[in-house]
PDB file as gemmi writes it, atoms N, CA and C in Angstrom:
CRYST1    1.000    1.000    1.000  90.00  90.00  90.00 P 1                      
ATOM      1  N   MET A   1     -18.533 -35.019 -51.377  1.00  0.00           N  
ATOM      2  CA  MET A   1     -17.508 -35.955 -51.873  1.00  0.00           C  
ATOM      3  C   MET A   1     -17.045 -36.856 -50.864  1.00  0.00           C  
ATOM      4  N   LEU A   2     -17.157 -38.191 -51.807  1.00  0.00           N  
ATOM      5  CA  LEU A   2     -16.466 -39.110 -51.061  1.00  0.00           C  
ATOM      6  C   LEU A   2     -15.234 -39.779 -51.262  1.00  0.00           C  
ATOM      7  N   LYS A   3     -14.369 -39.884 -50.305  1.00  0.00           N  
ATOM      8  CA  LYS A   3     -13.109 -40.369 -50.266  1.00  0.00           C  
ATOM      9  C   LYS A   3     -12.846 -41.891 -50.014  1.00  0.00           C  
ATOM     10  N   GLY A   4     -12.077 -42.908 -50.431  1.00  0.00           N  
ATOM     11  CA  GLY A   4     -11.879 -44.044 -50.460  1.00  0.00           C  
ATOM     12  C   GLY A   4     -12.838 -44.846 -50.582  1.00  0.00           C  
ATOM     13  N   VAL A   5     -12.608 -46.335 -50.913  1.00  0.00           N  
ATOM     14  CA  VAL A   5     -13.422 -47.187 -51.291  1.00  0.00           C  
ATOM     15  C   VAL A   5     -14.039 -48.365 -50.025  1.00  0.00           C  
ATOM     16  N   ASN A   6     -13.479 -47.971 -48.866  1.00  0.00           N  
ATOM     17  CA  ASN A   6     -13.630 -48.946 -48.005  1.00  0.00           C  
ATOM     18  C   ASN A   6     -14.644 -48.719 -46.954  1.00  0.00           C  
ATOM     19  N   LYS A   7     -15.839 -48.020 -47.301  1.00  0.00           N  
ATOM     20  CA  LYS A   7     -16.692 -47.704 -46.472  1.00  0.00           C  
ATOM     21  C   LYS A   7     -17.990 -48.499 -46.428  1.00  0.00           C  
ATOM     22  N   GLN A   8     -18.215 -48.895 -45.246  1.00  0.00           N  
ATOM     23  CA  GLN A   8     -19.491 -49.744 -45.118  1.00  0.00           C  
ATOM     24  C   GLN A   8     -20.742 -48.768 -45.250  1.00  0.00           C  
ATOM     25  N   ILE A   9     -21.905 -48.918 -45.423  1.00  0.00           N  
ATOM     26  CA  ILE A   9     -22.778 -47.965 -45.587  1.00  0.00           C  
ATOM     27  C   ILE A   9     -24.405 -48.699 -45.474  1.00  0.00           C  
ATOM     28  N   ILE A  10     -25.170 -47.888 -44.881  1.00  0.00           N  
ATOM     29  CA  ILE A  10     -26.757 -48.827 -44.572  1.00  0.00           C  
ATOM     30  C   ILE A  10     -27.465 -47.551 -45.417  1.00  0.00           C  
ATOM     31  N   GLU A  11     -28.107 -48.389 -46.466  1.00  0.00           N  
ATOM     32  CA  GLU A  11     -29.133 -47.503 -47.099  1.00  0.00           C  
ATOM     33  C   GLU A  11     -30.810 -47.892 -46.768  1.00  0.00           C  
ATOM     34  N   VAL A  12     -31.399 -46.934 -46.365  1.00  0.00           N  
ATOM     35  CA  VAL A  12     -32.626 -47.045 -45.676  1.00  0.00           C  
ATOM     36  C   VAL A  12     -33.578 -46.585 -46.682  1.00  0.00           C  
ATOM     37  N   ASN A  13     -34.203 -47.353 -47.705  1.00  0.00           N  
ATOM     38  CA  ASN A  13     -35.532 -47.047 -48.352  1.00  0.00           C  
ATOM     39  C   ASN A  13     -36.627 -46.999 -47.880  1.00  0.00           C  
ATOM     40  N   HIS A  14     -37.457 -45.626 -48.005  1.00  0.00           N  
ATOM     41  CA  HIS A  14     -38.711 -45.412 -47.557  1.00  0.00           C  
ATOM     42  C   HIS A  14     -38.574 -45.552 -46.058  1.00  0.00           C  
ATOM     43  N   PRO A  15     -37.799 -44.515 -45.407  1.00  0.00           N  
ATOM     44  CA  PRO A  15     -38.061 -44.269 -44.068  1.00  0.00           C  
ATOM     45  C   PRO A  15     -39.418 -43.724 -43.231  1.00  0.00           C  
ATOM     46  N   GLU A  16     -39.387 -43.916 -42.300  1.00  0.00           N  
ATOM     47  CA  GLU A  16     -40.788 -43.838 -41.759  1.00  0.00           C  
ATOM     48  C   GLU A  16     -40.824 -42.224 -41.621  1.00  0.00           C  
ATOM     49  N   ASN A  17     -39.977 -41.420 -41.693  1.00  0.00           N  
ATOM     50  CA  ASN A  17     -39.983 -40.196 -41.622  1.00  0.00           C  
ATOM     51  C   ASN A  17     -40.562 -39.662 -43.123  1.00  0.00           C  
ATOM     52  N   ASP A  18     -41.734 -38.828 -43.223  1.00  0.00           N  
ATOM     53  CA  ASP A  18     -42.182 -38.234 -44.495  1.00  0.00           C  
ATOM     54  C   ASP A  18     -41.360 -37.510 -45.032  1.00  0.00           C  
ATOM     55  N   CYS A  19     -40.475 -36.816 -44.987  1.00  0.00           N  
ATOM     56  CA  CYS A  19     -39.191 -35.928 -45.417  1.00  0.00           C  
ATOM     57  C   CYS A  19     -38.349 -36.370 -46.318  1.00  0.00           C  
ATOM     58  N   PHE A  20     -37.874 -37.827 -46.432  1.00  0.00           N  
ATOM     59  CA  PHE A  20     -36.868 -38.562 -46.906  1.00  0.00           C  
ATOM     60  C   PHE A  20     -37.583 -39.637 -47.664  1.00  0.00           C  
ATOM     61  N   GLU A  21     -36.840 -39.608 -48.684  1.00  0.00           N  
ATOM     62  CA  GLU A  21     -37.040 -40.848 -49.670  1.00  0.00           C  
ATOM     63  C   GLU A  21     -36.139 -41.890 -49.578  1.00  0.00           C  
ATOM     64  N   LYS A  22     -34.631 -41.712 -49.429  1.00  0.00           N  
ATOM     65  CA  LYS A  22     -33.736 -42.728 -48.925  1.00  0.00           C  
ATOM     66  C   LYS A  22     -32.906 -41.549 -48.386  1.00  0.00           C  
ATOM     67  N   VAL A  23     -32.159 -42.678 -47.157  1.00  0.00           N  
ATOM     68  CA  VAL A  23     -31.289 -42.187 -46.109  1.00  0.00           C  
ATOM     69  C   VAL A  23     -29.942 -42.964 -46.471  1.00  0.00           C  
ATOM     70  N   ILE A  24     -28.767 -42.480 -46.501  1.00  0.00           N  
ATOM     71  CA  ILE A  24     -27.625 -43.160 -46.719  1.00  0.00           C  
ATOM     72  C   ILE A  24     -26.889 -42.802 -45.262  1.00  0.00           C  
ATOM     73  N   LEU A  25     -26.655 -43.959 -44.598  1.00  0.00           N  
ATOM     74  CA  LEU A  25     -25.766 -43.777 -43.439  1.00  0.00           C  
ATOM     75  C   LEU A  25     -24.471 -44.497 -43.679  1.00  0.00           C  
ATOM     76  N   PHE A  26     -23.288 -43.750 -43.047  1.00  0.00           N  
ATOM     77  CA  PHE A  26     -22.063 -44.276 -43.383  1.00  0.00           C  
ATOM     78  C   PHE A  26     -21.579 -44.753 -41.817  1.00  0.00           C  
ATOM     79  N   LEU A  27     -21.102 -45.896 -42.122  1.00  0.00           N  
ATOM     80  CA  LEU A  27     -20.528 -46.468 -40.855  1.00  0.00           C  
ATOM     81  C   LEU A  27     -19.085 -46.373 -40.564  1.00  0.00           C  
ATOM     82  N   LYS A  28     -18.547 -46.120 -39.376  1.00  0.00           N  
ATOM     83  CA  LYS A  28     -17.282 -45.932 -38.968  1.00  0.00           C  
ATOM     84  C   LYS A  28     -16.544 -47.693 -39.026  1.00  0.00           C  
ATOM     85  N   ASN A  29     -15.007 -47.473 -39.410  1.00  0.00           N  
ATOM     86  CA  ASN A  29     -14.603 -48.427 -39.563  1.00  0.00           C  
ATOM     87  C   ASN A  29     -14.519 -49.478 -38.240  1.00  0.00           C  
ATOM     88  N   ASP A  30     -14.826 -48.747 -36.896  1.00  0.00           N  
ATOM     89  CA  ASP A  30     -14.720 -49.458 -35.588  1.00  0.00           C  
ATOM     90  C   ASP A  30     -15.961 -49.895 -35.049  1.00  0.00           C  
ATOM     91  N   CYS A  31     -16.683 -49.662 -35.917  1.00  0.00           N  
ATOM     92  CA  CYS A  31     -18.148 -50.128 -35.671  1.00  0.00           C  
ATOM     93  C   CYS A  31     -18.320 -51.262 -35.265  1.00  0.00           C  
ATOM     94  N   ASP A  32     -18.971 -51.956 -34.283  1.00  0.00           N  
ATOM     95  CA  ASP A  32     -19.326 -53.147 -34.067  1.00  0.00           C  
ATOM     96  C   ASP A  32     -20.550 -53.806 -34.782  1.00  0.00           C  
ATOM     97  N   PHE A  33     -20.816 -54.267 -35.852  1.00  0.00           N  
ATOM     98  CA  PHE A  33     -21.897 -54.237 -36.901  1.00  0.00           C  
ATOM     99  C   PHE A  33     -22.828 -55.424 -36.721  1.00  0.00           C  
ATOM    100  N   LYS A  34     -23.810 -55.400 -36.049  1.00  0.00           N  
ATOM    101  CA  LYS A  34     -24.795 -56.510 -35.754  1.00  0.00           C  
ATOM    102  C   LYS A  34     -26.063 -56.053 -36.623  1.00  0.00           C  
ATOM    103  N   ARG A  35     -26.153 -56.776 -37.736  1.00  0.00           N  
ATOM    104  CA  ARG A  35     -27.036 -56.368 -38.761  1.00  0.00           C  
ATOM    105  C   ARG A  35     -28.698 -55.929 -38.552  1.00  0.00           C  
ATOM    106  N   PRO A  36     -29.339 -57.015 -37.968  1.00  0.00           N  
ATOM    107  CA  PRO A  36     -30.601 -56.452 -37.689  1.00  0.00           C  
ATOM    108  C   PRO A  36     -30.951 -55.669 -36.561  1.00  0.00           C  
ATOM    109  N   LEU A  37     -30.278 -55.597 -35.381  1.00  0.00           N  
ATOM    110  CA  LEU A  37     -30.207 -54.833 -34.569  1.00  0.00           C  
ATOM    111  C   LEU A  37     -29.941 -53.192 -35.057  1.00  0.00           C  
ATOM    112  N   PHE A  38     -28.772 -53.370 -35.820  1.00  0.00           N  
ATOM    113  CA  PHE A  38     -28.142 -51.725 -36.480  1.00  0.00           C  
ATOM    114  C   PHE A  38     -29.355 -51.407 -37.499  1.00  0.00           C  
ATOM    115  N   GLU A  39     -29.973 -52.017 -38.312  1.00  0.00           N  
ATOM    116  CA  GLU A  39     -30.778 -51.410 -39.033  1.00  0.00           C  
ATOM    117  C   GLU A  39     -32.293 -50.970 -38.353  1.00  0.00           C  
ATOM    118  N   ARG A  40     -32.410 -51.926 -37.373  1.00  0.00           N  
ATOM    119  CA  ARG A  40     -33.661 -51.333 -36.610  1.00  0.00           C  
ATOM    120  C   ARG A  40     -33.293 -49.816 -35.745  1.00  0.00           C  
ATOM    121  N   GLN A  41     -32.229 -49.947 -35.286  1.00  0.00           N  
ATOM    122  CA  GLN A  41     -31.553 -48.685 -34.791  1.00  0.00           C  
ATOM    123  C   GLN A  41     -31.444 -47.408 -35.649  1.00  0.00           C  
ATOM    124  N   CYS A  42     -31.277 -47.593 -36.820  1.00  0.00           N  
ATOM    125  CA  CYS A  42     -31.119 -46.695 -37.894  1.00  0.00           C  
ATOM    126  C   CYS A  42     -32.173 -46.042 -38.132  1.00  0.00           C  
ATOM    127  N   SER A  43     -33.313 -47.020 -38.505  1.00  0.00           N  
ATOM    128  CA  SER A  43     -34.968 -46.776 -38.689  1.00  0.00           C  
ATOM    129  C   SER A  43     -35.360 -45.894 -37.689  1.00  0.00           C  
ATOM    130  N   GLU A  44     -34.846 -46.323 -36.282  1.00  0.00           N  
ATOM    131  CA  GLU A  44     -35.657 -45.390 -35.283  1.00  0.00           C  
ATOM    132  C   GLU A  44     -35.139 -44.308 -35.230  1.00  0.00           C  
ATOM    133  N   TYR A  45     -33.982 -44.118 -35.635  1.00  0.00           N  
ATOM    134  CA  TYR A  45     -32.958 -42.745 -35.396  1.00  0.00           C  
ATOM    135  C   TYR A  45     -33.354 -41.888 -36.570  1.00  0.00           C  
ATOM    136  N   ILE A  46     -33.851 -42.082 -37.711  1.00  0.00           N  
ATOM    137  CA  ILE A  46     -34.553 -41.460 -38.953  1.00  0.00           C  
ATOM    138  C   ILE A  46     -35.922 -41.290 -38.730  1.00  0.00           C  
ATOM    139  N   GLY A  47     -36.656 -42.081 -38.128  1.00  0.00           N  
ATOM    140  CA  GLY A  47     -38.067 -41.997 -37.732  1.00  0.00           C  
ATOM    141  C   GLY A  47     -37.920 -40.853 -36.877  1.00  0.00           C  
ATOM    142  N   SER A  48     -36.962 -40.632 -35.793  1.00  0.00           N  
ATOM    143  CA  SER A  48     -37.033 -39.364 -34.606  1.00  0.00           C  
ATOM    144  C   SER A  48     -36.892 -38.055 -35.076  1.00  0.00           C  
ATOM    145  N   LEU A  49     -36.020 -38.043 -36.372  1.00  0.00           N  
ATOM    146  CA  LEU A  49     -35.391 -36.762 -36.949  1.00  0.00           C  
ATOM    147  C   LEU A  49     -36.972 -35.857 -37.114  1.00  0.00           C  
ATOM    148  N   ASN A  50     -36.741 -34.679 -36.321  1.00  0.00           N  
ATOM    149  CA  ASN A  50     -37.648 -33.598 -36.855  1.00  0.00           C  
ATOM    150  C   ASN A  50     -37.102 -32.855 -37.515  1.00  0.00           C  
ATOM    151  N   VAL A  51     -37.764 -32.896 -39.042  1.00  0.00           N  
ATOM    152  CA  VAL A  51     -37.142 -31.843 -39.967  1.00  0.00           C  
ATOM    153  C   VAL A  51     -38.336 -30.922 -40.370  1.00  0.00           C  
ATOM    154  N   ARG A  52     -38.102 -29.885 -40.517  1.00  0.00           N  
ATOM    155  CA  ARG A  52     -39.338 -28.987 -41.294  1.00  0.00           C  
ATOM    156  C   ARG A  52     -38.867 -28.326 -42.415  1.00  0.00           C  
ATOM    157  N   LEU A  53     -39.487 -28.666 -43.726  1.00  0.00           N  
ATOM    158  CA  LEU A  53     -39.499 -28.302 -44.833  1.00  0.00           C  
ATOM    159  C   LEU A  53     -39.298 -26.640 -45.229  1.00  0.00           C  
ATOM    160  N   ARG A  54     -37.959 -26.172 -45.626  1.00  0.00           N  
ATOM    161  CA  ARG A  54     -38.136 -24.719 -46.018  1.00  0.00           C  
ATOM    162  C   ARG A  54     -39.127 -24.167 -46.604  1.00  0.00           C  
ATOM    163  N   ARG A  55     -39.785 -24.951 -47.618  1.00  0.00           N  
ATOM    164  CA  ARG A  55     -40.643 -24.574 -48.356  1.00  0.00           C  
ATOM    165  C   ARG A  55     -41.902 -24.237 -47.615  1.00  0.00           C  
ATOM    166  N   GLN A  56     -42.343 -25.068 -46.631  1.00  0.00           N  
ATOM    167  CA  GLN A  56     -43.172 -24.551 -45.836  1.00  0.00           C  
ATOM    168  C   GLN A  56     -42.996 -23.616 -45.001  1.00  0.00           C  
ATOM    169  N   THR A  57     -41.950 -23.138 -44.353  1.00  0.00           N  
ATOM    170  CA  THR A  57     -41.633 -21.896 -43.925  1.00  0.00           C  
ATOM    171  C   THR A  57     -41.920 -20.848 -44.581  1.00  0.00           C  
ATOM    172  N   LYS A  58     -41.317 -21.049 -45.988  1.00  0.00           N  
ATOM    173  CA  LYS A  58     -41.484 -19.840 -46.788  1.00  0.00           C  
ATOM    174  C   LYS A  58     -43.004 -19.563 -47.146  1.00  0.00           C  
ATOM    175  N   ILE A  59     -43.778 -20.411 -47.138  1.00  0.00           N  
ATOM    176  CA  ILE A  59     -44.936 -20.172 -47.723  1.00  0.00           C  
ATOM    177  C   ILE A  59     -46.066 -19.900 -46.192  1.00  0.00           C  
ATOM    178  N   MET A  60     -45.858 -20.392 -45.311  1.00  0.00           N  
ATOM    179  CA  MET A  60     -46.101 -19.423 -44.138  1.00  0.00           C  
ATOM    180  C   MET A  60     -45.358 -18.131 -43.699  1.00  0.00           C  
ATOM    181  N   ARG A  61     -44.510 -17.720 -44.184  1.00  0.00           N  
ATOM    182  CA  ARG A  61     -44.185 -16.420 -44.145  1.00  0.00           C  
ATOM    183  C   ARG A  61     -44.806 -15.536 -44.895  1.00  0.00           C  
ATOM    184  N   ALA A  62     -44.905 -16.086 -46.271  1.00  0.00           N  
ATOM    185  CA  ALA A  62     -45.790 -15.115 -47.100  1.00  0.00           C  
ATOM    186  C   ALA A  62     -47.106 -15.115 -46.422  1.00  0.00           C  
ATOM    187  N   LEU A  63     -47.716 -16.136 -46.000  1.00  0.00           N  
ATOM    188  CA  LEU A  63     -49.194 -15.993 -45.419  1.00  0.00           C  
ATOM    189  C   LEU A  63     -49.337 -15.064 -44.508  1.00  0.00           C  
ATOM    190  N   ARG A  64     -48.119 -14.969 -43.511  1.00  0.00           N  
ATOM    191  CA  ARG A  64     -48.037 -14.071 -42.358  1.00  0.00           C  
ATOM    192  C   ARG A  64     -47.974 -12.591 -43.070  1.00  0.00           C  
ATOM    193  N   ILE A  65     -47.187 -12.424 -43.820  1.00  0.00           N  
ATOM    194  CA  ILE A  65     -46.878 -11.277 -44.398  1.00  0.00           C  
ATOM    195  C   ILE A  65     -48.196 -10.675 -44.979  1.00  0.00           C  
ATOM    196  N   THR A  66     -49.044 -11.388 -45.684  1.00  0.00           N  
ATOM    197  CA  THR A  66     -50.471 -11.028 -46.348  1.00  0.00           C  
ATOM    198  C   THR A  66     -51.265 -10.675 -45.655  1.00  0.00           C  
ATOM    199  N   ALA A  67     -51.313 -11.495 -44.266  1.00  0.00           N  
ATOM    200  CA  ALA A  67     -52.104 -11.243 -43.541  1.00  0.00           C  
ATOM    201  C   ALA A  67     -52.003  -9.829 -42.659  1.00  0.00           C  
ATOM    202  N   LEU A  68     -50.704  -9.425 -42.426  1.00  0.00           N  
ATOM    203  CA  LEU A  68     -50.582  -8.359 -41.704  1.00  0.00           C  
ATOM    204  C   LEU A  68     -50.665  -7.327 -43.145  1.00  0.00           C  
ATOM    205  N   LEU A  69     -50.510  -7.391 -43.763  1.00  0.00           N  
ATOM    206  CA  LEU A  69     -50.639  -6.096 -44.978  1.00  0.00           C  
ATOM    207  C   LEU A  69     -52.162  -5.975 -45.279  1.00  0.00           C  
ATOM    208  N   GLY A  70     -52.939  -7.125 -44.928  1.00  0.00           N  
ATOM    209  CA  GLY A  70     -54.451  -6.781 -45.240  1.00  0.00           C  
ATOM    210  C   GLY A  70     -55.018  -6.320 -43.926  1.00  0.00           C  
ATOM    211  N   ILE A  71     -54.645  -6.644 -42.661  1.00  0.00           N  
ATOM    212  CA  ILE A  71     -54.886  -5.742 -41.655  1.00  0.00           C  
ATOM    213  C   ILE A  71     -55.015  -4.434 -41.414  1.00  0.00           C  
ATOM    214  N   SER A  72     -53.167  -3.953 -42.157  1.00  0.00           N  
ATOM    215  CA  SER A  72     -52.755  -2.679 -42.179  1.00  0.00           C  
ATOM    216  C   SER A  72     -53.704  -1.905 -43.102  1.00  0.00           C  
ATOM    217  N   ALA A  73     -54.208  -2.606 -44.192  1.00  0.00           N  
ATOM    218  CA  ALA A  73     -54.877  -1.800 -45.064  1.00  0.00           C  
ATOM    219  C   ALA A  73     -56.412  -1.650 -44.378  1.00  0.00           C  
ATOM    220  N   GLY A  74     -57.007  -2.611 -43.966  1.00  0.00           N  
ATOM    221  CA  GLY A  74     -58.282  -2.552 -43.267  1.00  0.00           C  
ATOM    222  C   GLY A  74     -58.115  -1.185 -42.299  1.00  0.00           C  
ATOM    223  N   ALA A  75     -56.926  -1.308 -41.306  1.00  0.00           N  
ATOM    224  CA  ALA A  75     -57.196  -0.313 -40.290  1.00  0.00           C  
ATOM    225  C   ALA A  75     -56.865   1.072 -40.919  1.00  0.00           C  
ATOM    226  N   GLY A  76     -56.231   1.260 -42.050  1.00  0.00           N  
ATOM    227  CA  GLY A  76     -55.949   2.718 -42.674  1.00  0.00           C  
ATOM    228  C   GLY A  76     -57.412   3.002 -43.097  1.00  0.00           C  
ATOM    229  N   ALA A  77     -58.050   1.848 -43.683  1.00  0.00           N  
ATOM    230  CA  ALA A  77     -59.070   2.398 -44.445  1.00  0.00           C  
ATOM    231  C   ALA A  77     -60.291   2.813 -43.718  1.00  0.00           C  
ATOM    232  N   LEU A  78     -60.454   1.908 -42.292  1.00  0.00           N  
ATOM    233  CA  LEU A  78     -61.323   2.442 -41.070  1.00  0.00           C  
ATOM    234  C   LEU A  78     -60.906   3.807 -40.644  1.00  0.00           C  
ATOM    235  N   LEU A  79     -59.856   4.173 -40.510  1.00  0.00           N  
ATOM    236  CA  LEU A  79     -59.193   5.304 -39.716  1.00  0.00           C  
ATOM    237  C   LEU A  79     -59.718   6.411 -40.790  1.00  0.00           C  
ATOM    238  N   MET A  80     -59.389   6.483 -42.329  1.00  0.00           N  
ATOM    239  CA  MET A  80     -59.731   7.157 -43.072  1.00  0.00           C  
ATOM    240  C   MET A  80     -61.127   7.417 -43.234  1.00  0.00           C  
ATOM    241  N   TRP A  81     -62.001   6.267 -43.055  1.00  0.00           N  
ATOM    242  CA  TRP A  81     -63.560   6.455 -42.950  1.00  0.00           C  
ATOM    243  C   TRP A  81     -63.955   7.252 -41.789  1.00  0.00           C  
ATOM    244  N   GLY A  82     -63.198   7.099 -40.694  1.00  0.00           N  
ATOM    245  CA  GLY A  82     -63.519   7.786 -39.574  1.00  0.00           C  
ATOM    246  C   GLY A  82     -63.414   9.231 -39.469  1.00  0.00           C  
ATOM    247  N   ILE A  83     -62.103   9.420 -39.946  1.00  0.00           N  
ATOM    248  CA  ILE A  83     -62.063  10.928 -40.542  1.00  0.00           C  
ATOM    249  C   ILE A  83     -62.788  11.754 -41.540  1.00  0.00           C  
ATOM    250  N   ILE A  84     -63.126  11.045 -42.415  1.00  0.00           N  
ATOM    251  CA  ILE A  84     -63.941  11.572 -43.231  1.00  0.00           C  
ATOM    252  C   ILE A  84     -65.213  11.514 -42.665  1.00  0.00           C  
ATOM    253  N   THR A  85     -66.175  10.721 -42.307  1.00  0.00           N  
ATOM    254  CA  THR A  85     -67.407  10.714 -41.425  1.00  0.00           C  
ATOM    255  C   THR A  85     -67.359  11.891 -40.358  1.00  0.00           C  
ATOM    256  N   PHE A  86     -66.729  11.512 -39.380  1.00  0.00           N  
ATOM    257  CA  PHE A  86     -66.939  12.589 -38.246  1.00  0.00           C  
ATOM    258  C   PHE A  86     -65.979  13.670 -38.088  1.00  0.00           C  
ATOM    259  N   ALA A  87     -65.219  14.130 -39.259  1.00  0.00           N  
ATOM    260  CA  ALA A  87     -64.639  15.738 -39.342  1.00  0.00           C  
ATOM    261  C   ALA A  87     -65.596  16.398 -39.913  1.00  0.00           C  
ATOM    262  N   VAL A  88     -66.671  16.037 -40.502  1.00  0.00           N  
ATOM    263  CA  VAL A  88     -67.699  16.923 -41.135  1.00  0.00           C  
ATOM    264  C   VAL A  88     -68.668  17.671 -40.235  1.00  0.00           C  
TER     265      VAL A  88                                                      
END                                                                             
């Protein structure tokens, strides 16, 4: 929620960071605003953000669980094969 109408903002379209389509930065009232320098600093800041998408982590977690289940099933099958083969 935004309160007040006296806010200065900088809107950065298509930032260097692939995770963002658009970034909106709200400036403080006491900010010494020099447009070209400030826009460059904003772009550098946004580009430096290290953001990891949650969707990718969920996919990686699902792949890790699937791999562990596959390894466990393979180890169980190998153990049962060994018991059946060498117990006779």
